[in-house]
Phi, psi and omega in degrees: 000332180304306189298324187287329180290320181295319179303313186288323172297316180298311175302320177294324178297317180288322179302306184288330179287318171302315180295328169292314183302309183297326169309304178293328181291311174306317183290341186261350180298137182220085180303320182296322178307312181295317172310312185292321178291310176312310184295321183291313185295319184299326185278350180094357178274083180293314177294332175287315171301318168298323175300313178300320190264355177295131176090015181298133178248347180277154181302314188289318173308319181292330173296309177300316173302320177301317180298315182309309192290335184240026182292344176280333191251356186145075191301308185294317184293324182294323179290322178295321183292313183296320183297325176296308177306317174290328169295319176298327174293323181283339180277352189303122180086350181292326174302314180301309181297320175296324174302313181292323175297331180279311194291311193313308188293326185290323174299316180297316175303310183302317173300321185286316185299319179294315182293327176290328182297313183304314182299317178300316173307310178304322178289329181286339175287304192271336181078191182286000179302326183234076178293335186298322180294319181288318183293314177305315176298316176301307181302322182286326182291330184288339175317307197288329175286325175287327177289328175296313179296313178303307180311317176290321180291323181284339180268342180285322182292314176294321181296318178288326176302310185294326175299325182291321184300310184304312181299309182293329173288324177288327180289328177297313179301319183295317179302304189294322174302313181295314175308322182284321182293325174292323175294320175303307183296322174305316191285330180291334179282000000 
């Protein structure tokens, strides 16, 4: 049960940290900033777009700003590098949650198997005379399986939600990046 307790505490800590992260991401979204950057870039005013984008706190704004700051040396590559960094920030802790989802039921089953082994050892010592001791031991051993499944299920729902958020944000970054490249090319003409 101790490893399951550690898994559940770790899982809850990561879930709450990720909830706080996504809350901040939502709070920092600034659609007007992106529109302003697109408008300035389409007009060829790269310095104005840099000035407008400086201090961008939302994910897409940071990706565009990275491209603007390095537009002479590799617009697309700079945006891709910043996008990779932002995606890594979004994925923080997700591997641990994935591991807990897999490991918790296995730890529960291991606890059950060990408990059943102990119950059979008790049965071999006391014989059939005291079946209540064996049944009570098996019943107690099954608690670890139920606990492992509970930890996995409680972790699975937020994990899938955060995974969906990451995927939709990555798609949005790709769309914004493509739109930005087109606006940049238009501004060069």
